[in-house]
NUNURO-659106 format. One line per 10 residues: number of its first residue (from 0); their letters; for each residue x negated, y, z negated of N, C-alpha, C. Coordinates in steps of 0.02 Angstrom, whole numbers. Each point is the difference from the previous one (the first is absolute). Layout:
NUM> A> X:Y:Z:X:Y:Z:X:Y:Z | ...
end
This chain:
0> MVRILLLAVA> -1366:-1043:2048:42:57:20:67:-2:-36 | 29:-60:-2:65:-7:-33:-7:16:-75 | -56:-22:-29:-12:12:-72:-5:75:-13 | -36:35:44:-8:72:-9:68:34:6 | 41:-23:48:66:29:9:44:-10:-62 | -3:-61:-28:39:-15:-60:-22:44:-59 | -65:9:-6:-27:42:-54:24:73:9 | 1:22:63:22:68:14:73:10:-18 | 41:-51:19:72:3:-16:10:1:-76 | -38:-42:-35:6:-3:-73:-20:66:-32
10> AVAALIGGTQ> -53:32:28:-22:64:-27:52:54:11 | 30:0:60:53:49:15:60:-10:-45 | 18:-64:-11:57:-16:-43:-13:23:-72 | -62:-12:-22:-17:22:-67:3:76:-6 | -23:34:53:0:73:0:71:27:-1 | 43:-31:41:70:22:2:34:-13:-68 | -15:-60:-28:30:-15:-65:-23:48:-53 | -64:21:4:-26:46:-50:34:67:4 | 15:24:61:31:66:6:71:-1:-24 | 31:-59:-5:69:-4:-23:4:3:-76
20> GANILGLFTS> -56:-12:-34:0:3:-72:9:71:-24 | 44:10:-49:12:67:-27:-51:16:-54 | -10:64:-13:-44:22:-54:44:13:-61 | -12:-38:-52:42:3:-60:-43:19:-60 | 25:46:-40:-35:23:-60:39:-21:-62 | -34:-33:-47:30:-20:-63:-29:40:-57 | 42:32:-39:-22:37:-60:21:-40:-61 | -46:-40:-25:15:-45:-55:-43:19:-60 | 18:54:-32:-42:29:-53:20:-21:-70 | 47:-46:-7:22:-21:-67:-58:-30:-39
30> LSPSHLIIQM> 3:10:-66:-51:-28:-44:19:-69:-27 | 51:-30:29:21:-67:-20:-21:-51:52 | -42:-48:-18:-22:-51:49:59:-39:30 | 52:-12:-40:57:-38:26:36:38:54 | 4:67:-7:29:42:53:-41:-7:64 | -65:3:-9:-45:0:58:4:-66:39 | 12:-55:-35:5:-65:33:59:0:49 | 57:25:-21:59:2:43:-11:48:58 | -26:59:-15:-9:51:52:-52:-22:52 | -55:-29:-24:-52:-23:46:24:-61:40
40> SAAKALAESG> 44:-39:-28:27:-57:37:41:24:60 | 37:55:-9:37:29:56:-49:26:53 | -53:34:-23:-51:25:47:-34:-58:37 | -13:-54:-36:-33:-58:31:44:-30:55 | 65:-4:-12:46:-27:51:-4:42:63 | -5:65:-7:-4:45:59:-67:-7:35 | -54:-9:-40:-66:-8:30:-3:-66:39 | 29:-53:-28:1:-65:34:42:3:64 | 46:48:2:42:7:60:-34:42:54 | -61:23:-13:-37:36:52:-2:75:-8
50> HNVTVVTVLK> 25:26:-55:0:72:-11:-65:22:-35 | -18:63:11:-59:29:-30:20:33:-67 | -21:-30:-55:23:22:-65:-57:31:-41 | 13:59:-25:-45:34:-47:36:7:-66 | -34:-17:-54:32:1:-67:-43:40:-48 | 34:42:-40:-33:38:-54:20:-33:-66 | -49:-19:-40:13:-31:-65:-43:33:-54 | 19:-13:-61:-41:20:-58:-32:-62:-29 | 36:-56:1:-25:-63:-27:-25:-44:57 | -43:-48:-17:-22:-49:49:55:-52:8
60> SAVSHKDIRV> 19:-13:61:57:-44:12:-21:-73:3 | 43:-43:-29:-11:-72:5:22:-26:68 | 39:40:36:24:-19:67:-40:41:51 | -27:-33:50:-41:35:49:10:-31:69 | -26:34:50:2:-25:69:-56:35:38 | -31:-37:44:-59:27:35:17:61:43 | 63:7:20:19:55:44:32:58:-38 | -3:-1:-67:25:56:-39:-59:42:-23 | 1:63:19:-52:46:-24:23:28:-68 | -39:-13:-51:18:21:-68:-42:59:-21
70> IEVPLSEEAS> 33:54:-21:-34:57:-30:15:-3:-75 | -48:-25:-38:10:-7:-72:-28:61:-35 | 41:32:-41:-21:56:-42:-1:-25:-71 | -54:-31:-22:0:-36:-64:3:47:-60 | 25:-26:-55:1:37:-62:-71:2:-29 | -14:52:-38:-64:3:-36:1:-50:-56 | -57:-14:-29:-3:-48:-56:42:24:-58 | -2:66:-12:40:28:-55:75:-8:13 | 20:13:62:71:-6:17:22:-73:-3 | -42:-46:22:16:-71:-2:9:-23:-72
80> QYLNDLFAEI> -44:24:-45:5:-19:-70:64:29:-31 | 16:62:19:61:31:-26:61:-39:22 | 0:-21:64:56:-38:26:6:-67:-36 | -57:-32:-13:1:-63:-36:27:9:-70 | -20:53:-34:24:14:-67:75:16:1 | 22:32:53:71:17:6:42:-63:4 | -20:-47:42:37:-62:6:-4:-41:-64 | -56:5:-35:-6:-34:-64:51:28:-50 | 8:66:1:48:31:-45:72:-18:19 | 14:2:65:68:-16:23:19:-71:-17
90> SKYNNRNMLV> -50:-45:4:14:-71:-13:20:-13:-72 | -10:50:-44:20:-8:-70:69:27:-14 | 32:31:51:68:25:-8:47:-60:-7 | 44:3:-48:50:-53:-6:67:29:21 | 5:17:64:59:34:25:24:-36:63 | 63:-22:0:27:-38:56:41:42:47 | -2:66:-9:38:45:43:-49:39:44 | 7:-8:66:-48:31:45:2:76:-4 | 61:28:-4:6:73:-2:-34:28:-62 | 11:-31:-57:-32:23:-62:-76:-6:7
100> SMFRMFGRMG> -24:-54:30:-72:-9:9:-28:56:44 | 36:18:52:-24:52:45:-4:67:-34 | 51:17:-39:-2:63:-38:-55:-2:-52 | -11:-58:-29:-49:-7:-53:-71:12:26 | -13:-22:61:-67:9:28:-4:59:49 | 52:43:-3:2:55:48:-62:45:-6 | -20:14:-63:-58:43:-10:-63:-28:32 | -9:-66:-7:-59:-33:30:6:-7:75 | 61:3:25:11:-10:71:-34:55:42 | -10:58:-31:-33:54:36:-68:-20:25
110> FMLQKMEDAL> -36:-41:-38:-66:-24:21:5:-39:65 | 48:-47:3:7:-41:60:21:41:60 | 47:46:-12:23:43:55:-57:43:26 | -42:24:-45:-56:43:20:-50:-39:42 | -14:-62:-20:-50:-40:37:26:-17:70 | 65:-12:6:28:-13:66:-5:63:43 | 13:57:-31:-6:63:37:-72:13:21 | -47:-13:-45:-71:12:14:-24:-41:60 | 29:-60:8:-21:-42:56:14:34:67 | 55:38:4:17:34:62:-43:62:13
120> KDPRVRDLYL> -38:20:-51:-45:58:8:-70:-21:23 | -13:-64:0:-65:-24:22:-13:22:72 | -61:24:15:-16:24:68:15:-51:55 | -12:-64:-14:14:-52:50:74:-6:15 | 41:11:-52:72:-4:9:26:62:35 | -24:58:-20:21:63:32:-20:0:74 | -55:-33:16:-22:-3:70:50:-36:44 | 43:-41:-30:49:-37:39:49:47:35 | 13:59:-29:43:49:34:-37:61:25 | -59:15:-30:-38:58:23:-33:-14:67
130> NKDNRFDLVL> -22:-62:10:-31:-20:63:55:-14:51 | 6:44:48:54:-5:50:-7:-60:46 | -59:-33:-2:-7:-60:41:38:-60:-30 | 18:6:-64:38:-53:-32:73:4:21 | 27:-55:19:71:-3:20:33:-58:-37 | 56:14:-31:37:-53:-35:72:-2:25 | 23:-61:10:69:-11:24:48:-14:-57 | -27:-15:-60:42:-18:-57:-40:8:-64 | 35:24:-52:-31:4:-67:41:-44:-47 | -35:-43:-37:30:-40:-53:-21:31:-67
140> SGFSLNDYQM> 48:22:-39:-15:31:-64:20:-46:-57 | -48:-23:-39:14:-44:-56:32:39:-57 | 60:-20:-20:36:37:-52:-29:-16:-69 | -16:53:-37:-22:-7:-69:11:67:-36 | 61:27:4:17:66:-28:-44:54:31 | -16:-8:63:-47:46:34:30:25:66 | 59:27:-4:35:22:62:-39:52:38 | -41:40:-35:-37:53:34:-44:-26:57 | -24:-62:-5:-45:-25:52:37:-15:65 | 67:0:-2:38:-9:61:-10:60:48
150> GFAQKVQAPL> -24:57:-28:-16:57:42:-56:-14:49 | -39:-53:-14:-54:-19:45:26:-17:70 | 60:-29:2:30:-16:64:13:62:42 | 18:54:-34:10:64:34:-66:26:28 | -53:-9:-38:-66:25:22:-24:-35:63 | 14:-65:5:-23:-38:59:55:-8:52 | 58:33:-12:55:-1:48:21:-71:19 | 13:-40:-52:20:-70:12:61:-17:-43 | 42:-46:23:57:-22:-41:-24:-36:-62 | 45:-4:-49:-19:-25:-67:44:-59:-22
160> IVVATMPPGL> -33:-51:-27:33:-55:-34:-29:-5:-70 | 44:-4:-49:-23:-8:-70:-1:-74:-17 | -53:-22:-33:-7:-70:-20:9:-3:-76 | 54:-31:-23:15:-4:-72:-10:-70:-25 | -21:-6:-62:-15:-66:-29:58:-24:-44 | 59:25:11:59:-18:-40:62:-1:44 | 56:-23:-26:62:0:39:30:70:3 | 50:11:43:36:64:0:28:13:-69 | -6:62:-23:24:15:-67:-6:74:-16 | 8:15:-63:4:69:-23:-62:41:15
170> LLNYLIGNPE> -58:-33:3:-62:36:12:-12:18:73 | 38:-32:46:-16:8:71:59:18:44 | 61:-4:-25:58:11:42:-1:69:34 | -26:50:-34:1:68:26:-40:8:64 | -48:-45:12:-43:7:59:39:-8:66 | 53:-40:-2:38:-14:61:75:9:-10 | 19:30:-56:71:11:-13:38:-64:-13 | -33:-48:-33:33:-64:-14:50:8:-57 | 60:-27:6:50:9:-54:-21:-37:-63 | 20:28:-58:-19:-31:-64:55:-47:-26
180> ELSYVPGMND> 63:21:3:55:-44:-19:-12:-34:-68 | -10:41:-51:-17:-26:-66:55:-42:-32 | 61:4:27:54:-39:-29:-6:-75:13 | -37:-19:52:-8:-71:14:-70:-20:23 | -46:49:5:-70:-15:16:-41:11:-63 | -32:-51:-28:-36:8:-63:-61:44:8 | -19:32:-56:-61:39:-1:-61:-46:-2 | -59:28:-10:-61:-39:4:-12:-42:-62 | 38:11:-52:-10:-39:-61:58:-47:-14 | 36:-19:51:57:-44:-10:9:-43:62
190> SVEKGKGMTF> 39:-51:-6:15:-43:57:70:-29:-9 | 29:-21:55:68:-27:-1:-3:-73:21 | 32:-43:-40:1:-71:17:45:-12:61 | -17:-52:37:37:-18:60:74:-13:-17 | 44:29:40:71:-11:-10:31:42:-55 | -37:48:-26:26:42:-53:-8:74:18 | 43:42:-30:-7:72:8:-38:30:-59 | -7:64:1:-36:34:-54:47:14:-58 | -24:-15:-60:39:13:-60:1:74:-16 | 44:20:-46:2:70:-22:-68:22:-27
200> KQRLSGYVMG> -31:-43:-40:-65:17:-28:-52:11:54 | 0:-44:52:-48:8:54:13:64:40 | 64:15:11:16:60:38:-18:63:-39 | 12:-1:-65:-18:57:-42:-76:9:-1 | -35:-57:-7:-73:3:0:-27:26:67 | 30:-23:55:-21:22:66:12:75:10 | 56:24:-26:16:71:7:-50:42:-39 | -14:-20:-61:-48:37:-42:-70:-2:32 | -18:-59:25:-65:-6:33:-4:43:62 | 55:3:37:2:43:59:-14:72:-17
210> LGYKVFSKLI> 29:24:-54:-13:69:-22:-73:8:-21 | -25:-51:-35:-70:2:-22:-49:2:58 | 14:-40:51:-44:-1:58:2:67:38 | 58:31:0:5:65:34:-44:52:-36 | 0:-2:-67:-43:45:-38:-74:-15:14 | -17:-65:-3:-69:-20:13:-21:19:70 | 44:-10:49:-16:17:70:-12:75:8 | 37:41:-36:-9:72:4:-69:20:-27 | -21:-33:-54:-66:14:-28:-55:-19:49 | 8:-59:31:-50:-22:49:2:44:62
220> ERRSKKSYKE> 60:21:20:6:44:59:-37:66:-11 | 6:27:-60:-35:63:-14:-76:-9:9 | -26:-55:-25:-71:-14:7:-17:-12:74 | 43:-35:35:-13:-16:70:0:63:43 | 44:47:-15:1:63:37:-65:38:-9 | -25:-1:-61:-63:34:-14:-57:-32:39 | -2:-66:1:-52:-36:38:6:13:74 | 61:1:25:12:14:72:-27:68:19 | 13:50:-42:-24:67:13:-76:4:-2 | -29:-36:-48:-73:1:-7:-34:-34:59
230> LFGDDPNMPE> 31:-53:25:-31:-38:55:12:33:68 | 60:26:11:19:23:67:23:73:2 | -4:35:-56:27:68:-3:-36:51:43 | -61:-16:22:-38:47:41:19:-4:74 | 46:-46:17:21:-8:69:70:30:10 | 5:57:35:65:33:8:49:-41:42 | -26:-50:36:44:-41:42:34:-57:-38 | -21:-10:-62:30:-53:-39:69:21:-25 | 49:-45:2:68:18:-23:3:6:-76 | 54:29:-24:12:1:-72:6:-72:-25
240> YSEMMKNTSL> -16:-8:-64:1:-67:-30:67:-35:11 | 54:35:-10:67:-30:7:12:-24:71 | -25:37:49:8:-20:70:-45:-59:17 | -60:0:-27:-46:-55:12:30:-66:-25 | 37:3:-54:29:-60:-31:56:-32:43 | 21:34:52:53:-26:43:-26:-40:59 | -66:-9:3:-30:-28:61:-18:-74:-5 | 25:-35:-51:-14:-71:-6:43:-39:50 | -32:-38:44:37:-39:50:36:-58:-33 | -36:-36:-42:30:-57:-36:-47:-19:-57
250> VFFASHALSE> 23:-46:-42:-40:-23:-57:-5:-76:2 | -61:-25:-5:-11:-72:-9:5:-15:-75 | 47:-42:-19:9:-20:-70:-24:-71:-10 | -37:-12:-55:-24:-67:-15:55:-40:-34 | 51:-17:38:58:-36:-27:35:-37:56 | 49:-41:-19:41:-36:49:68:-10:-32 | 44:50:6:64:1:-36:45:-58:19 | -4:-26:61:44:-55:21:-9:-61:-44 | -60:-10:-27:-11:-57:-44:-9:22:-73 | -35:55:-12:-16:21:-68:57:39:-32
260> GPVRPNVPGV> 38:36:40:50:46:-27:-34:63:-24 | 38:49:-25:73:-1:-1:30:16:68 | 61:-26:11:36:18:61:22:73:-8 | -21:42:47:13:71:-6:0:33:68 | 31:58:7:-2:35:65:-68:33:11 | -26:-7:60:-63:32:18:8:36:67 | -34:56:7:-1:35:64:-47:-36:48 | 4:14:65:-43:-35:48:-75:9:-12 | -18:54:-36:-71:12:-12:-31:-45:-53 | 40:-43:-30:-25:-49:-49:-23:-62:37
270> IEIGGIQIKD> -64:-14:0:-28:-59:33:-36:-41:-53 | 24:-61:-10:-28:-41:-54:-53:-48:26 | -58:1:-33:-57:-41:22:-25:-43:-58 | 45:-21:-44:-20:-41:-57:-39:-61:21 | -57:-11:-32:-43:-57:17:-52:16:52 | -11:64:16:-48:18:52:-71:-24:-18 | -14:-7:-65:-68:-20:-21:-11:-75:3 | 53:-38:16:-5:-73:0:-21:-25:69 | -50:-43:1:-25:-27:64:49:-52:28 | 6:-1:66:40:-51:32:-30:-69:-12
280> TPAPLPANME> -66:-4:2:-36:-62:-14:-51:14:-55 | 4:-34:-57:-47:13:-55:-72:-10:22 | -44:42:-25:-71:-7:14:-30:-55:-45 | -53:-31:21:-33:-50:-43:-23:31:-65 | 7:-36:-55:-22:25:-65:-75:-7:-8 | -31:41:-43:-71:-10:-17:-11:-72:-23 | -59:-25:12:-14:-71:-12:14:-20:-72 | -19:42:-48:9:-18:-70:74:-4:-19 | 40:44:28:72:-1:-14:34:-58:35 | -21:-14:61:30:-56:36:-14:-66:-36
290> EFLGNATDGA> -61:-8:-24:-18:-61:-36:38:-4:-67 | 4:57:-35:34:3:-64:73:-19:6 | 34:27:51:70:-15:11:9:-71:28 | -46:-21:42:6:-66:30:-2:-55:-52 | -34:11:-55:-6:-50:-53:52:11:-56 | 48:44:12:52:13:-51:55:-52:8 | -10:-58:-30:48:-55:8:67:15:-32 | 2:44:-50:63:18:-32:25:69:21 | -27:25:55:20:66:23:-42:55:-31 | 14:61:21:-41:57:-22:43:61:-11
300> ILLSLGSNVQ> -28:48:-38:32:63:-17:-45:57:22 | 29:51:29:-37:61:16:20:54:-49 | -49:33:-31:13:55:-47:-35:63:24 | 39:51:16:-28:64:20:45:56:-25 | -29:48:-33:38:58:-25:-11:61:44 | -18:-11:63:-5:55:47:-68:33:1 | -3:55:36:-64:35:9:-9:59:-46 | 53:27:-29:-6:58:-44:-15:-20:-72 | 36:-50:-26:-11:-23:-68:-52:-55:0 | -58:14:-30:-54:-49:-3:1:-36:-67
310> GKHLSPETVQ> -36:-56:-2:-2:-40:-61:-24:40:-60 | -47:45:11:-27:39:-57:49:50:-26 | 54:14:38:51:46:-24:46:-33:-52 | 1:-66:-1:43:-36:-47:-34:-6:-68 | 40:-7:-51:-28:-9:-67:-34:-68:-4 | -56:-6:-36:-34:-65:-6:45:-54:-29 | 46:20:-44:46:-49:-30:46:-30:54 | 26:43:44:44:-24:54:-38:-47:47 | -60:20:17:-41:-42:45:-14:-68:-32 | -15:0:-64:-15:-63:-35:62:-45:-2
320> KMFNVLSKLK> 58:29:-11:62:-39:-1:13:-31:69 | -12:38:53:11:-26:67:-49:-58:13 | -63:9:-20:-50:-53:11:18:-63:-39 | 22:9:-62:17:-58:-41:54:-43:32 | 48:32:32:54:-36:33:-24:-32:65 | -32:40:43:-20:-23:66:-53:-55:-2 | -46:4:-47:-54:-49:-4:25:-69:-21 | 59:-4:-28:28:-64:-23:47:-32:51 | 11:33:56:44:-27:51:-34:-54:41 | 39:-47:26:-29:-50:45:-8:28:71
330> QRVIWKWEDL> 34:54:15:-6:33:65:-65:41:1 | -27:8:59:-58:44:9:24:72:9 | -42:47:-21:19:71:0:-54:42:34 | 21:39:50:-44:50:30:20:67:-32 | -47:32:-34:14:60:-40:-41:58:28 | 35:52:23:-35:60:23:-28:36:-61 | -67:4:-2:-34:31:-57:-61:38:27 | -5:64:-16:-49:43:32:-72:-9:-27 | -8:-10:-64:-67:-6:-30:-17:-73:-13 | -36:-30:47:-15:-71:-6:-52:-15:-53
340> DKTPGKSDNI> -33:52:-25:-47:-11:-55:35:-2:-68 | 62:24:-2:38:1:-62:70:-27:13 | 3:-64:11:65:-32:14:36:-16:-66 | 65:-13:3:37:-16:-61:-23:-64:-35 | -33:-44:36:-24:-63:-28:-13:-51:54 | -35:-53:-16:-17:-51:49:47:-60:-7 | 24:-22:57:43:-59:2:-5:-31:69 | -2:-66:2:-8:-35:64:58:12:48 | 58:18:-28:59:8:43:11:73:22 | -47:44:-16:8:71:17:-58:23:45
350> LYSKWLPQDD> 17:32:56:-48:30:44:11:76:1 | -49:38:-22:5:73:0:-28:28:65 | 31:53:24:-25:34:60:18:73:-3 | -48:43:17:13:72:-2:41:23:60 | 0:-41:52:39:16:61:37:-63:21 | 63:10:22:40:-57:21:33:13:68 | -4:-48:46:41:4:61:71:-23:-18 | 37:44:-35:62:-20:-32:50:-33:48 | 10:31:57:48:-27:49:-19:-70:21 | -64:-11:13:-23:-66:23:4:-52:-55
360> ILAHPKIKLF> -12:21:-63:5:-47:-56:72:-21:-11 | 46:48:3:71:-15:-10:27:-46:55 | -32:1:58:22:-44:54:-22:-72:-11 | -46:-11:-47:-26:-68:-12:53:-43:-33 | 9:-61:24:54:-44:-27:-11:-20:-72 | -60:5:-26:-12:-21:-70:22:53:-50 | 12:61:22:22:53:-46:73:-12:-19 | 12:-8:-65:67:-14:-26:31:59:-38 | -42:50:-18:24:56:-40:-45:60:11 | 30:58:4:-37:63:7:15:44:-60
370> INHAGKGGLT> -50:11:-43:7:46:-57:-25:68:23 | 44:49:-2:-16:65:30:24:58:-42 | -11:61:24:20:61:-35:63:30:31 | 31:-35:46:62:21:34:-11:60:45 | -59:5:29:-10:50:52:39:-21:63 | 24:48:38:42:-16:58:-36:-44:50 | -65:14:12:-37:-40:49:-6:-72:-20 | -19:-12:-63:-8:-69:-24:65:-38:0 | 55:32:-22:64:-33:1:20:-19:71 | -12:45:46:17:-14:70:-37:-61:26
380> EAQYHGKPML> -65:-4:-15:-40:-56:24:24:-66:-31 | 17:2:-65:24:-61:-33:67:-22:29 | 44:48:12:66:-15:29:-9:-30:70 | -46:28:39:-11:-23:68:-24:-73:0 | -45:-16:-47:-29:-67:-2:40:-47:-45 | 55:24:-30:43:-43:-39:-30:-24:-65 | -34:45:-37:-32:-18:-63:37:32:-59 | 21:-40:-50:32:29:-59:-49:42:-40 | 26:44:-42:-41:50:-33:14:8:-74 | -52:21:-36:6:25:-68:-30:70:1
390> SLPVFGDQPA> 41:51:-7:-23:69:7:-13:31:-68 | -56:36:-4:-20:37:-60:-7:74:18 | 56:35:10:-3:70:24:-31:47:-52 | -27:55:26:-34:48:-44:33:69:4 | 4:29:61:26:68:5:29:12:70 | 25:61:10:26:19:66:60:-41:20 | 0:-24:62:57:-39:26:-4:-73:-19 | -54:-20:-35:-10:-71:-14:56:-31:-43 | 21:32:-56:55:-30:-39:63:-11:42 | 17:49:43:60:-8:42:-10:-56:50
400> NADGMVKKGF> -60:-4:28:-14:-55:47:7:-68:-33 | -27:-4:-61:4:-63:-37:72:-18:-17 | 39:49:-20:70:-11:-17:38:-26:61 | -12:30:58:32:-22:61:-20:-70:19 | -64:-16:-9:-24:-68:15:35:-52:-43 | 8:15:-65:32:-47:-46:74:-9:19 | 34:54:17:71:-5:18:10:-41:64 | -49:-1:43:4:-40:60:-15:-74:-13 | -26:-14:-60:-14:-70:-18:-68:-25:21 | -48:46:12:-66:-21:24:-49:-14:-57
410> GLTLNLLTLE> 18:16:-62:-46:-11:-55:21:36:-62 | -49:15:-43:13:32:-65:-46:60:-8 | 14:41:-52:-42:57:-14:-11:6:-75 | -59:24:-19:-18:13:-69:-35:67:-4 | -1:29:-59:-34:65:-10:-74:-12:-14 | -43:23:44:-71:-11:-8:-28:31:-63 | 26:58:-19:-28:37:-58:19:-33:-66 | 51:-41:0:20:-35:-63:-4:-75:9 | -42:-23:45:-2:-70:18:-26:-43:-59 | 34:-56:-12:-20:-48:-51:-9:-68:34
420> EQPFREGIEE> -39:-43:-32:-17:-64:30:61:-44:13 | 44:-6:-49:55:-46:8:47:17:58 | 25:63:4:43:15:57:-37:-3:66 | -64:14:1:-40:-4:61:-4:-73:23 | -14:-44:-47:-5:-72:16:68:-27:21 | 51:19:-37:67:-25:16:24:25:68 | -17:62:17:19:27:65:-33:-38:57 | -64:-14:-8:-37:-38:52:29:-71:7 | 11:-32:-57:25:-69:2:71:-3:29 | 41:49:-16:68:1:27:0:5:76
430> ILSNPKYFQT> -41:45:27:-1:9:73:-30:-61:35 | -53:-29:-30:-32:-57:32:43:-64:-4 | 39:-6:-52:38:-62:-10:71:3:28 | 27:60:9:68:7:24:-1:15:75 | 24:-46:42:-5:9:73:44:56:28 | 46:27:-41:47:49:27:-36:63:24 | -55:19:-33:-36:61:20:-33:-9:68 | -33:-57:8:-32:-14:65:51:-6:56 | 55:-34:-14:51:-9:51:32:66:21 | 12:43:-49:32:64:15:-46:45:41
440> VSTFSQLYRD> -63:5:-20:-45:45:36:-19:-30:68 | 0:-66:6:-14:-32:65:57:14:49 | 62:-3:-24:57:17:42:-4:72:23 | -19:44:-47:-6:71:17:-55:10:51 | -54:-37:-6:-56:7:47:23:-10:72 | 44:-49:11:26:-11:68:41:60:23 | 39:28:-45:41:58:17:-45:61:14 | -52:9:-40:-44:57:7:-37:-1:67 | -17:-59:23:-37:-6:63:45:4:61 | 66:-8:-9:46:-3:56:21:70:21
450> RPLTARETVI> -35:28:48:14:68:24:-17:3:75 | 31:46:36:-11:2:73:-71:18:20 | -33:42:-41:-70:18:11:-37:-10:-64 | -63:-23:4:-41:-3:-60:-16:70:-23 | -25:6:-61:-19:67:-25:-52:32:46 | -47:-40:23:-52:26:44:30:24:66 | 44:-40:29:33:19:63:43:63:-9 | 31:6:-59:41:59:-14:-41:63:-1 | -58:-3:-33:-45:58:-3:-22:21:70 | -19:-50:39:-24:15:68:56:30:43
460> YWSEYVIRHH> 59:-32:-1:55:23:42:19:72:-17 | 13:14:-64:25:66:-18:-53:54:5 | -63:-17:-12:-53:49:10:-4:19:74 | 2:-50:43:-3:14:72:63:35:24 | 56:-15:-32:64:34:17:-7:75:-13 | -27:18:-59:-9:70:-17:-50:33:47 | -53:-36:18:-49:27:47:30:11:69 | 39:-49:24:31:5:66:45:61:6 | 37:14:-54:49:54:2:-25:65:-32 | -65:0:-15:-31:61:-29:37:22:-63
470> GAAHLQSPLM> 15:-47:-42:38:14:-61:67:-35:3 | 39:7:-53:66:-32:-1:50:46:-34 | 3:62:24:48:47:-28:72:-24:7 | 11:-41:52:68:-25:12:22:-51:-53 | -47:-25:-39:17:-47:-54:15:35:-66 | -14:65:-2:7:36:-63:73:8:-20 | 11:-5:-64:66:13:-28:13:76:1 | 62:21:15:16:72:-3:-13:30:-69 | -3:-43:-50:-12:23:-68:-66:38:-6 | -48:-17:43:-66:32:-3:4:73:18
480> HMSFIAANNL> 54:20:33:6:70:23:58:36:-33 | 20:-25:-58:56:31:-35:-23:24:-69 | 31:52:-24:-16:26:-66:31:-46:-53 | -20:10:-62:28:-40:-55:75:11:-5 | 21:62:10:72:15:-5:39:-36:55 | -25:4:62:35:-32:56:-2:-76:-6 | -58:-27:-20:-8:-73:-4:47:-31:-51 | 17:38:-51:43:-26:-52:71:27:3 | 17:34:57:67:27:11:22:49:-54 | -48:32:-33:18:46:-54:39:60:27
490> DIYALLAIIA> -15:21:61:37:56:29:73:-20:15 | 10:-62:21:68:-25:12:38:-5:-65 | -33:-28:-51:32:-5:-66:17:70:-27 | -44:48:12:12:68:-23:61:29:36 | 4:-12:67:57:25:38:65:-32:-24 | -2:-66:-12:60:-35:-24:20:26:-69 | -51:15:-41:15:27:-67:32:69:6 | -25:41:45:28:68:10:72:-5:24 | 11:-46:49:68:-10:27:46:-23:-56 | -24:-46:-41:42:-25:-55:16:55:-50
500> VVFLLLTKAV> -50:41:-16:11:55:-48:50:50:29 | -10:19:65:46:48:31:70:-29:2 | 5:-65:17:66:-31:2:34:1:-68 | -39:-15:-52:27:1:-68:22:70:-20 | -41:49:18:17:69:-17:63:23:36 | 5:-18:65:60:18:38:61:-36:-27 | -10:-65:-16:56:-38:-29:23:31:-66 | -48:19:-40:17:32:-65:37:65:11 | -22:40:50:33:64:14:71:-10:24 | 9:-51:45:67:-13:26:46:-23:-56
510> IKFICRKFSS> -26:-45:-43:42:-25:-55:19:58:-47 | -47:44:-14:16:57:-43:53:45:32 | -7:10:67:48:42:34:70:-30:-3 | 3:-67:13:65:-34:-2:30:3:-70 | -42:-11:-50:24:1:-69:27:69:-19 | -35:51:21:24:68:-16:65:14:36 | 7:-25:62:60:12:40:62:-31:-32 | -9:-60:-25:58:-35:-28:13:16:-73 | -51:24:-33:9:14:-71:24:72:-13 | -4:42:51:21:70:-9:76:4:-2
520> KPKKVKKQ> 29:37:-48:72:8:-8:28:47:53 | 62:-15:26:31:46:49:21:66:-34 | -7:53:33:18:66:-28:75:8:-5 | 23:30:-57:72:12:-10:23:58:43 | 59:-9:30:28:53:42:40:49:-43 | -16:63:3:36:51:-40:71:9:25 | 47:3:-50:70:11:17:11:74:17 | 45:12:48:17:68:21:45:32:-51
end
C-alpha cells in the first residue's frame, strides 16, 4: 500500500513538473555547422531544464537531446554540393578584412539566404503556426542575416530572443539599440590591448568600417523585407517589417566581455552566454582517441580547421607542407580530416578522424596545442580549457579573432593560404617550448570561468525571465523607438545651427546699424 502511494505521489509530481515546462521554438536555419552547435547548445540547456523544445534546422546537428523535437528541412544534393563548392571558393580568398569578405561574397550570399527562407516554407514548419493547437511561450531565432524569420514569433504570439554566435557589434547592435561608440569600441576586425586606448588608425578604421557595415546592412535589410513579405505578407494581422523589428526581448551573445573584452557599454538586453557549448564535465572520448592520447608521452596536438573548410578545399601543396612538419614531431597529433581514404599521409604519430568531440579532446590533459582556423567557438573552447593556440584563419571574422588571440598572448597566427614549412614548424616549436603561452591562457581560463552564473544557467534564467514576463519590453532601449534624426540629435543640432545663424545675422545687422549711426556726418545748420 505504501509503495503504491509513493508511486502515485511520484506520478503526480512528474505530472506537475511537466506542466511547468514551457513550450519553446528554436529557428536555427543557418547553413553553418558552427552556428548550429552554439544555438543547439542553448536549446539543449533548456530541454535539460524540463522545457519542451522544438527546433527547425537545415543541417543535421552535432548537438542533440532526447527531449528536443527536431524538424530538419535538409538541403537537396545539388544544394549541398553548391554549398560545399561555395566554401571551397571562399577558403581561397586571401582577405583578412571581414567587411571586404562579406561584400565579396554578397552575390553568393543570396543562395544561403534563400535556403534559410525555404526552410520556413516547409509544410511541417508552417504547421507550427497554422495548427492552432500548437502553443509556444518563447521563440529563439538564430541570427544569420535572416531577420525576416523573427516574424515567426508574431505568428505564434510569443516573445522573441535572438541567439547570436558573435559578440555585440556592428552587425547586431541595431536589434536592441546597443550603442556603437566607435571612438573606443573596436570594430570586428580589430582589437585593443589591455591597458591601452584606440589609436588614430584604429579609430579611423572603425569609423570607415561602421559606414561600410551600414551599407551592407541596408542591402541585407532590403532582401530581408522581401523575404518577410513573401513569408507572411498574406496575413493582414502581421505588423510592418519595421514594427516587427522592435519586438526583440533580448539577444544571447556568444561572448563574455568581462574576461574577453572589449570593455564597452551595453544595454540590459545584451546577455552573454560565451562557452554555452562547453560541457561542465567532459564526456568520455572514443576508445581509439583515449588510447592514442593516453600513450602520448610527449603530449599531443589537436588540429581542426572547423566544419566549413574541409581538407579537400586546401591546395595539395599546403596539405603536404603541413604533413611534412606534423609527421616529424615527437608529439602525437589528432587531425580532423573528412576523407579517410585520401589522407595527407601515414605516420605513427598522426590519428585522422572525420569527426571530433573537440570540447572533450581539448579538456584532455595531454593536449598541449590547438591548431585551428580561429573560429569563435573553437577559440572559446581552447580559452576555457587553457590551451595555447596556433591559428590559421581563412575568412570572415577569423583573421580578427586570431589577431585578438595573439594580442592576449595565447599563441601565434599564420596565413593558411601562404603557409610554408619553416614558419609552421617554428610556430609550433615556439608555442610548445615557451611556457608563457600556456601560463597566459591558463590564467585567462580561471578568469573566464569566474562568473555568477554559468553560460547554461544564464540561458535558462533569462529565457524563463522572458517567459514569466511575457516578453521584456521594459529592457528595451528608447533608441528602438526613435527615428534616425532623433537618435542622433540632428534636429537639436539643426535648431542650434538656426539659432546661431539668426544670432549672427542679428549681430551683423546691429553692428551695421551702429556703424552707420556713428559714421554719418552731422547736418550743417543754415545761417539766417
